[in-house]
N, C-alpha and C positions, 0 to 999 in steps of 0.2 A: 197396578198396571204401568206406571213409568220403567220398574226395573223389570218387568215383563217384556217390554220395547225396548230395554237397551240390548236385553241378552239377546233380542232376536235380530236386531241388529248386527250386534257383536259376529253372529254365529253367520250371516247373510255375508258380513266384512270377509270374515274368514273363508268361506266357501270362494268369493268372488277371486282374495289373492291364490287360493290354492287352485282356482283354476285358471288361473293368468296365461296370456301365452306367452309361448317363448318368446327369446328375443335371439335372434343373430347376429352377431358382428362381423361385417364378412370384404375381403379387400384391401384390411388392414397388414403388414407388419408384426407378426405375435412374438414378443419377446420375453420367451417364458422363464429366466433366469434357468429353473433347472435343466432343461433340457435343448437348447438351443434357441434359433431364431425360425419361426415357419411363416416363410415369403408369400404375402398376397393369401391368408390363411383365414378359417373363421371360427368362432368361439362362441359355441350356444351359450345361452344363460336360462334356468330353468328353476324356479324356485329358489331362487337366491344365491344357486352354487353352479359351476363351471360343471355342465352336465358333459359337454366334449369340444375338441379343438383338433383344427389340422388342417389339411388342405381342404377338404370338404366336409362337413358335419350332417349328419341325420338329424332333420327337424320336422316337426307337425307341419301340413301345409299350408295353417291360419297362422301361424310363428310370422313375428315382427322383424324385417329384415334391414339393417343400414347399412349401408353401402358407405365403405372407409378406402376409398382409392386414395394409396399415396400416404395414409398415416401409419401409426408406429401405435400398438395398445399394450401396457406395461401393468405387472402389478403395483398395487398400491405402495407407495414409497411409505418407509414406518420411520419412525422418529423415538429414535429406541432412550433418550434420556431426555426430557421433557420441563417444561414448567406451564406448559399448554394448557389454560383454564384458571391455572393458581396463579397469574400473574398476568396481569393487563397494565397500567402505565407504573412503567417504573420510579415515577418521581412521584407518584399518590399512595400513600402507604394504605390506603381504606383498600386499593385495586388489588393487592397483595397478600396471599393467603396461601405462603407455601413451606412454611418452616411453623412448626411448635415451641414452646418457650421448655428450657430446661436442657439437660445435655441425653437422658437414656428416654427414646418415646417406640419405641418399636410396637407400639399398637395403634400408632397414630397412621390413619389411612387417608390416602390422598386423594383417593374418588371421590368421597362424599364432600370434601372442597371445590369440587370441579366446576367453576360456573359456566354454563351448559352456553350461556348467552355471549360468552366472550369472542369481542369483536377479532381476533386472532385464531379463533376457529378458524373460520370463515375462509381468511387470508390463507394459512397455511393448506387447508382442503384443497384452493384453487390452484397449487401448485405440485398437487397429486400426492401431499403427505394425509392417505387416507388411513392410518392408523397410529397412534400415538399413545407412548410407555411414560406417564405420567409419574412423576419422582418426586416425593418431598423432600426438600433441603435443609441442611443446617444453618443456624441462626444463633450468633454468640457462640456458647461452650458445646453447640449441640455435635450430636457423634452416631449415636443410633436414632435415624431420624422418624422412620417408619418403613409402613409398608405403600408400597408404589401398585398401579393399577394399570393394565391397557385399556383403550378406550379407543371408540371408531369416533370421527370429528363429524356427529350428526346424530341427533335427538333434541328434544325440547327439556331432559333433566339426566343427570347424570347415571338413574337407573338405567334410561334407555341407552345411553351412551357406552354401557359396560361392555367388555370382553373377556377381560378376565382378572379376576382382584381376589387373593393379595398376588402377586406375580413374586416379590420375595420383599425381604429386610434391606435396608441399606445404609451402611456403615459409613461416614467422614472419616476416613483414617488424620487423625490430626500431625499438625510439622511444627515444626520447630526453627522452621527457614526463617531467615530473619537476613538482611543486608548486612554485608559482611564490615560495613564503616559504622555500623550500630555501636553504641560506646557499651564496654563488657557488663553494664547492669541490662540493659535490655537484651542482651545474651542469656546472660542467667536467669532471665525471667522467663525466658521462651522454653531452657532449658526445662524448667521447673513446672510451668505450665501444662509442656508435653508429656511430664514423667504423673502428671495428675491424671491426665486423660486417660494415656496407654493403662494406668490404675482401675479408671473406671471402666473399661472398657472387658478388662478382664476380670474385674467384679460384677462384671452386670452377664458374663456369661457362666460365670461361675456360680452364681445364683437361680440363674437360669435351670442349670443341671441339676440343682439340688432342689429344684421346685418340679421337675420330673420327674426326680425319683419319689418325690412325697407324692405326687399323682399317681404312680403306677403303685406306689404302696398304700395309697387312698389315708395318708395322713394327711396331706393338707386339706382344709375345709372350706378356706376361700381362696377361690380364682383370682389369679392374680392376671389382668390384660396382661400387660408388659412381656413376662414370661410366658401367656399362651401363644403370641407372636411369635417368639422366637422357635416354639416347639417344630415346626414343619422343618428352621433351618437347620436344627437340630438332630432333626432324621433324617436330613438330606431329602429331603421332599420339595421344597424349593432353594433357590439360590440364596449366599448372600452378599449382595453388589456390594463391594466398596470401594469407594470413591478414593484414588492415590493418585499420585501425577508424579512428584518429583522419586529419585530410588529408592532413597532412603524409606522412604513412605513403601514405597512397594516391596521392596527389603523385607522390612515387618509383617505386611501384609501379608507375603506370602508365606511367612515364617507362623504368621497365627493362622490363618487356615491349614497348614496343616497339623500345628497344636491342636487344633478343636475338631479339626477334620469336618470340614463345612464344605459345600461345592459353591466355590468362589467364584464369582464375576466382577473379572477389575474392569472401573470405570472411568472413563479420563484418561489416564495410562500414557501421561505426557514422555515420561523417561519407561515406557513399556518393552519398547525394542532393546532395552540394552539385557531385556530377562526373556528374549523371546524363546532361549532355549528350552530353559525350563517351563515358559507357559505350554510349549508345544509339548516337552515330555509330561506334564502334569494335568494335560488336557482344559487348562485355565483360560476361556474366550476372552475377551477384550471387547468394549464400549470404547474405540476408541472419541475422542474428546476434538473441538474442535481445529480445523487446521489450519484457522487464521489467527494464529496466537504467537507471540515473539520466543525466542526459545529462553528454557529456564535460569541458563545462563549467559554472560556478557561474553565468554571466550565461545563460546558454541557460532556454528554456520549456522546464518541467514536459515537457510533450509533444514535447518534439526527438525521441525515439528512437521514438515512438508511432504518428508521422506519416511517419515516415522512409519506412516500404515505400509510401504512397502516391501519394508523388512519384516514386519509383522506377517505377512504374507508370504513373503519368499519364506519365512523359518515355516509353515505352515501353520500358524496360532489362526486358530476363529476368529473371525473380525466383525466386528459391524459399527458402523460410522456414525455419531451423531451432530448435532448441531452445537450444543450447551451453550448459546450465548445468547439465550432469553425466548421466551414463546413470540414475541415481535416480528424476529428472526427466523421461525423455522420453516417457513417457506423455504429457504436458502440451503436446505438441506441436499439436494441433488450437488448444488453447488460446491457444498462441503467434502462431496466425495471427486468432485472432477478435480476440486486443487490439488487432492493425495495421486489422481492421477499424473497430472501434472508433471508429481514427481517420482515417478517410478512405478505406481501403482497399478496393477491392468484394470483396462477398464470395465472388463465381463467381473474381474472381482471385487470392484468398488460399487457398482449395479446391486449385487449379491448381496452386497455390505448395509446398503440398506432397504433392503428386501427380505430374499428367504433367510441370510446367516441372520438379519435381526432376529427373524423367527423363530428362531432357530437356537438363539442364547435365551427368546423368553418363553421359550416353551410351546411356541402357540404353531406350528412348522406344519401342521396336518390342514390347519382352516385357512393361513395366509403365506405372502411371501412370492407365490409363483405363479405359473398359469397352468393347471394342472384340473385334471377330473378329479372334483369330488371337495375339492376347496370353492372358501366362499368366492363370490364373485366380487372383489374387491381391486378395481385398477380401473386407471385411464385412458382418454387416447389423446396421442400428442402428432403435433404437426414436424416431428425433429426429434432427436436425439434426448433423452429425460436429462443429459448431465450438464446441457448447454445452457446457457442462458438467454439467450432469444427463443428458444422452442416455446411454443404455449399448447397448454395444456387444454383441451376443447372441450371434451366432455369427460365424464366420471364418473362409476357406480361404486355406492357400497351396499356388498351382499344383496346385490339384483337391484338395489332401487337407485336412480340416478338423481344424483346430487344439484343442488344451486350452486354452480361455481359463482354467481357475483356476490363482492362482499363490499368492506366499505372502499377497500383500496378502488377497486373498478367502479364503484357510485361515484367514486371523487373525480376521476380519470372522464368519465362522460359527462359529470356537468361540467368541469371547465375546458373540456371540447367544445359541448354546446357553447360556451361565454366566446369565445374565439372563434367560432363558425356564424357567430351572431342569433344565435336561437335565444327566445325569448327564457327568461328564466322562470322554472316551476315551483 
C-alpha cells in the first residue's frame, strides 16, 4: 500500500508540475548575449524553458507576472574551470577531494566526488554563477587527471546536479620552469622529471590506441577503465582539455594535439596570446585563467596578463574566461572578466566569454549561455551591469525553478548587522 501511495503521489506531483502556470518576467532589459539587448522586454518561462521573449510575449491569461522595471535579465554565468564542490577549506585536508593519487587517471570522475552540501555552492550562485564545469586537478606527479562534469549548483545530490558527464578528459601538461637562480643540480632534476612525464603521456596514448585496436578486433577480453575513458577523446567525440600556461608548454601541447589528432581545448593559457594566429587557424578554443595573476617573467609589463584576453579576441580565437582561483572565489567570475575589459577586451565579448562562448566550448550551447527560445530558463535578475562589483543579483532561476540566494555570507551579514542595530541574538 505504501508503494502504491508513493506512486500515486509521484504521478500527482508530475501532473502538478506539468500544469504549472506560465511565468512572465516583464519590464527588464533582456541581455540576450546572442542577439543584443531587448529594452523593457518580456520573457516567458514555461516547463523550465524559455518559451518566448521580445518586446511583448503571448502568455496564458493565468500566467504569473513579475514586474522588473529598471532591472536587467542575464543568462546564468558559466564557471568554465572550477573546483566547486571538490574543495571547501584549503587549510583542512579532509575537505579537499579534487585529485587522485598517481600519474595516469583518465577514468577518475569529478562528478561523483562533488559535495552537494558545500557552502561554496550557494555563495557562487548568489552572484549569478548558475552552471559550473567541475574539473579534477593534478596532485604530485599527476598528468591525466580524469573526466570533468557540468553541473547546476542546485540539488540534494550529484545525480540531481548533473547536466553533462563526462565533458572531456583533462591533461595537465608538465613544465620544467624553475627560477634561473636555482643551482645546476635543480635545473637538471627538473629537466629529467619533464622528460619522464612527457614519456608517460606518450606511453599512455600509445597504449590507449593499442587497446582500441584490440577492442575493435575483439582481442582484448578484459576492460581497462583508463583507456575506455580515453576512447571518446581518440575518436574526437570529446575534447581533450590541456592545462598549460607558459610558451614552451603551449608549443609542446599544440605539437602533441597535431600528432595525436585530438580536439584540443587549451586551459589556463597565460602565454596563449603569443600563439593567437595558430590557435585561430586551427580553431583551438581557450579557457583563459584568472586575470589576477602576475606575469610569468620578471621583465614583462605588469599588464601582460590583463591584456591577454583582448589580444586573443582581436585575433578571433574562441574564448572563455574562468576564475581558476579556488571554489571560495567562484562568485568573483564576472569581475575576472571585467578586469580584462579594463585592458582592451570588448565588454560584450567579455560577457559572452562567461556565458555563451563557455557553453559552446563545453558543448552545451543548445541549452545554455544565452536568452533564446528553447533554451533552459537558467537566468538571473540584476539591478545593474553584471560585470560591476556593486551590482546585486536579486533573483535567479535554474531550469525554470527559482532558487534561494541566501548563503553563509548573507546569514553572517544579517547576524552582525543585527548586533550593531541592537537586535537580540537569536
